[in-house]
N, C-alpha and C positions, 0 to 999 in steps of 0.2 A: 139676847146666844146668839141665835141666827149673823149675825154682826160675826160677832167672834167667829164664828166657823166660818162665814165665807173670806172675814181677813187671810182667817186659819191658811183657809184653802191657795187663797190669791198671790199668797206669801210665800209659801206651796212651793209653786206654777212659774212667779217670776227667778223663788233661786236654784229650780230643776231647768230654766231655760238660764236664764247662767251660766251654768256649767259647762249647755251642754255648747252656749257657743266659744265660750274662752279659746283662750290659745294655747291649742297649744304648742306643748317642747319641738324645739325643729331639730334637725336632724344637724349632724359637722358630721363631717366625711374631710376629716384633708388621706394626700398621697403616705403615710405614716397610720393613721386610724384605720385605715379601710381595712376590711376583710378577704382579703387576697385570694383566691383558688387558683389551682389549677383549671382550663378552657379546655374542651373536649370535644371531640367532633370538629364541627367547617370550626372551632377554637384549639385547637390543639398547636400548645409550644405558649402561648399569650394565657396574662390570667387575671382574671375575672373577678370583681369584687359590686355586689349592690347594696346598692348606695339612700331608694327610698323604690316602697312596693313589692311585689311577685312581679316580674316578667312574665310569668305562667295563665296569671287568673288574669281572666279574659273581664273585663271593661274597665281599665285598673291603670291609674297613672303608673307605672318605672323607670328608674332611670337603673346603671349602673355602668361600671368606670373599668374600657378594657383596656390595660399594659400590654405592649408590640414588643417582646427584642425589631432590631431592625431585622429587614426584610423578609416579614413572613408578606404569604399570599394569602389576602383569601376567596378563595374559588366565587366564579361568575353565578350569583344567587339571589331570590326575592324572597318579598317577605307577605305574609296576610296583612300587613295593615305599615303603615307612614311609622316611617327609620325616622329619627331623627338625630342627628350624629357631632356633638364638637369636639375637636383638637385643641386639646385641654394642653399640647408638651408634646414636641418633635414634625413630621411631618409622615402625612395619610396625601397617599394617593390614590387618584376616585377615576372609576371608570364607567360607562358604563356597555352593555348587550353579554350576550352568549356568552363571551370564548376573549380572553385575559390583552391581552396588548398593551406594553409595558408603556409604548413612545406616541401613544392614546393621551395619557392619562394627566390629573391637572392633580397638582400638588395643592394639601391643602393643610395652610400651617397654623401653628396659638389661637385661636379665635374664629376661626373657622367654623362655620356653623352651613352642616349639608341636612337639609329636610328630603328625604326619599319615597316619595309616590307607595305607595300595593304595589301591587307585581308587579315593576320596573326591575329590568335585567340588572345588574349590578357588582361590579367586584372592589377590592382595595387592597394594601399593600402600605406594608409601614417603608419612610424610610427613618434610619433612624432607633434609639428607640420612643414607643412613640404612645403618649396616654388620650384617650380619643371616652367618652362621657354618649352610651345610647342612652335616648328616654323615648316613651310615646304612651300611646292605650295597646294596654296590652286584651291577646294571651302579645308576645310575643312570638314569631315561627320565623325561620327562617325552612327553605327549599333549592336546594344545587340547581342548576342549571343542568337540563337533560336525565333526572326521572324525575 
């Protein structure tokens, strides 16, 4: 009797452990299936779609897409965390500093990745319709320079 109870406990623990480590269903987002929402604040005039996680949550991984029409400017700002940006299409122009200088901005094309350290003042602009992915460990913050 004791042996069968021990076996039952071991089998139950094994089943629970297997369920806990089972592979989750992947998240698949295509440009057509993304839940695009209008941007606000510093991202007025763009569309944003969260891919995974909650950018406002503390300590969790997040990723979202930003679709920018040609010529959108993101004024100088900084983040309280490292911001990772991948250019998916179009061209993202990026620069460093407290004021936007389009003459010194670096053009990043599809496949380019930039990882911006926390508190580094930077700015951006789209050239042609541009789609980027922004990711990091939350919370995702944006503080305009000079405020």
